[in-house]
N, C-alpha and C positions, 0 to 999 in steps of 0.2 A: 514580448511574453518570455519570463523566463523559463528556466527547465522545469521540467515535471518528472519527477521518478517515484513509481508505484511499487508496492511490496505486496506479493501475494503468498500465503503460505500453503504447500503443496499437501498439508496436513496438519493436524493440530500438536501444538506444543514445540514447534521448530523455532520459535523466538523471532518471529518475521516482524512485530511490534518493537521488540528490542533493538533490531537491526534499523529498522527505519527511524527509530528516536535517535541512535547514535549517528546516522548519517547527518540528520538534521543538526544535531549538537556540533558535530564536527565542520560541518559547512559553515555554521554560525562563529564557531571559534577561528575560522579563518579569513572572516569578514565579510562573508556573504548576508544578504537578508534572505532569510528563511522562516517558512512557515509549515508547520504541520497539522495533516488533517486525517481523523480517524473518521473512515467509511464503514465500519461495521457495525451495523445498530444492535445486533443482538450480544456479541462477543466482544465488542471493543474494549481495549484497555488501555489505549495512548496515553490519556491522562493520567493514569495510574504510574504507567512507566516514566513519565515525567514527573511524577510528586505534584500532579496539581489536582488532585480528586477534589479538595476541600478549599481549592482557591476559588475566589467570586471571579466573576467574568461570563461573558456569553457562550451559550453551546447551541447544540443545534436547534432545540426547541425555537430558541430566538430568530430563528431565520426560517420558519414555516412557512410566511407569507412573502417570501422573496420572489420577485417577477422580475426578470431581466439580470444583466450581469452586475455582481455586487462591485461596491467601491472597495478595493481590495485592503488599502492602507486604512481606510475608516473601520472596516470589519477587524483588521488585526489589532488596532487599538482597543477593542473591545474584548479581546481573547485574554485568556490568562496566560502567563509568559514564565518559562523557564529557561535559564541560562540563555537570554536571548530571543528563544524561540517562541512565538504565539502558537497556541494549538488550540484546534477547534476539535470538538469530541462532544460525545452524549452527556447528558446529566446523571451522574449516579443514581439518584433517587427521583429522577423524573422523566426518565427515558429519552428520546431523540425526537419528542413532538410528533410521532406518528399516528394516524387513527389505527384504533383498535385493529385486531387481526391480522396478524401476519401469515400470509400464505405459504404453501410450500414452493420453493425455489428462492424466496427472499431469504428465508431463515436456514434452509440447508441442513446442515448437521444440527444445529439445535433443534429443529424441529423432531427430526426422524432418527437421529443418530449420529455417530462421530465421522461417516464416511459422506453424508449424503451432498454436504457442500460442495468439495470437490469434484464428486463424481458428476455434478451439474455440468461442469466444463465439458466433458466428452459425450453427454448424455442428451442434450438437447441444444438446438440452434438458436440464432440470434431471434430470427423471427416466431420463435416458439414461445420466446418470454413474454407473457402478457396475462393480464387478469390479476395485475398484483397487488389490489385492494389497497390495505394501510400504507405501503412503500411508494406507490405509484408517483405520488406528488413528490416525495423524498427524491426519488430517482430523477424526475425531471427538474429540481431543484440543484442538482450536484454539478451539472457542467456551467451554471452561472456562478456557483460558488466558486469552483475550482479556477475558472477562467478569470474571474474578479482578483483572486488572490493571486494568480500566476503572474496576472498581469503588473502587480505590485512587489514581486519578491524574485529576487536571483533563482532563488529554488525553493520548489513546493513540492513536499515528500507526502504521499499518500497511503495510508495504511489500509489495503482492502481486505476484505473478506474472501472466504473460497465462493464467492457467489459470480458466476459469470455476469450477470444483470448488472452489477455494479460497475465492473470493468467496461461493459459496454457502453454505460453512461458517461464515462471519461474517456473513453479509447481515443478519440481525436486529439487530445489536450495533451497525452503522455508523451515524453521523449524515451522512456525507458520503462520496462517491467521486469521487476526482480522477482523471480520463484525462489523461495527458500525451501530447501528440501533437506529431509532428516536421511538419516543414514542407516534405519532400521527397515527389514525388507516391507513391510507393510506402507512404510513412509516412501519406499524408493517406487514401489508399484503405483503408488498414488501419484507421483511425480510424473511419471510416464503420460499419464491420462492429462494432469492438468498442464503442462509445458505444452503437449500437442493443442490441448483446446485453446490455450492461451495464444498461442502462435496462429492458429486458424481465425481465432475471432479479431485479433489486431490486425490482420490481413485482409480479412473479409470487410469489417467496418470502416476501417480506413480507405481503402479503394470506394466502397458503395456510397459511404456517406458526405465525402466532400463536393462541393459545389463543382458542376463539369468545368467553370472558367477559371478553377482554383489550380495554384499550382500542385503539382503532386507531390504526396506526403511521403516522407521517407520511408521504408519500410524498416519495421522492428521486429527482431527476434529477441524472445525472452533471454535474458540472463540469469543464470542460477548461482546461487551461493548454497554451498553444502554444509550442513552443521550436524554434528554429532560429537561423541565423546572421544573417541579415537578416528583419526579418517587417514588409511592409506593411501600411497600413491596408486596401488591397482585399484581402489575404489573409486579414486579420481577419474582416472582413465574409461573404467566402465560407464559411469555417470556421462561422460562426454561422448563416448561412443553411442550408448544407448539412446540418450535424449537429443544429441546432434545439435546442442546448443553451446555458448560457450560457458564455461565454470570460471565464473570470475573470482571467485574467492572460498576459502573453507573456513570453519569458525568451530573451534572445540568449546567444551564447556569451560564456563570461567565465573568462578565463586565471587570473584569481586563484583561482577555485575549484578548478581544477585543480591550481594550484601549492599549495594549502592542503591538499586532499587527499593529495597526494604527501608533505607533511610530516607527515601526520598528524592534521591540523586540521580538523573538521567543517566544512561547507559552513554560513554564518551566523553566523560567530562572530565576524566582523569589522563586521558590521551594515550593509554596504553591496554595492551591485550588483543586478544584474536579479533573481537568485535570492531574495535577500534582500528585495527590494519585492514578488516573487510569493509568498512566505511569508507576508509579513505581511498581504497581501490575502488570502489565504485565511484565516487566522486571524480577520481582521476579518468576514470573510464568515460564517464558523462561528458567532464570537460573535453576530452579528445574528439568525443563524437560531435559535439557541437563546434569544435575547429574543423574537423573534417566536412562538415556539412556546409 
């Protein structure tokens, strides 16, 4: 199985999907086989970031009847592709193939307001995530789809929402979880809850769910990428001290990325800028981690 890296926004508007797309594009440019997967059924936009929203190909609704691990290469052949990266996302005009009625917890911020999604990481435990109605079958499908794609690609990039149930579904498959954090005071406050929740969820699930006879899974600490207009060194030190996790990279505002996405070009395509530097640092760290293991 190849590497699996997941991206989680600590709050809205921090560019988590943009960074996830840039990592996929940069890895593909380096000659690795890559697939990108959107796991946000309500606010997902990974196809838009890649400029694929109008392109034909399979989306999540075509996988509603999946049972068992998918054939990764076969699935990738059916997906829309940008810059060599197959992208699995929802359908702009047809949703995700979920049954009606998304309950609280699955939709988080979209249901009750901007902060509910990330508050869930600190607000309830894994055992309390149940009764999910319309998303229940989709959550059960996730591990089989991600595992199949990861078996067939050197790198699988997951774009997650602020819903702990989605990370819960793929926790045993990921090699790294990147939390993207904004620099405004409310965003930093949200980051404290999200990082703590992600750390606890990963440690608990990776220990509790592996078969007793299996080899122990390596512990995972969340990685943080700090994103803001101006990022001073003092703020970097404060974030590392407060969150007690590695600060892998910082990303400033980049008008070129905004312009590229508006033209249907994915971030990372031109090979320069803060987003590209952050993506390259994440890929290097992921490679170093795999070698160390």
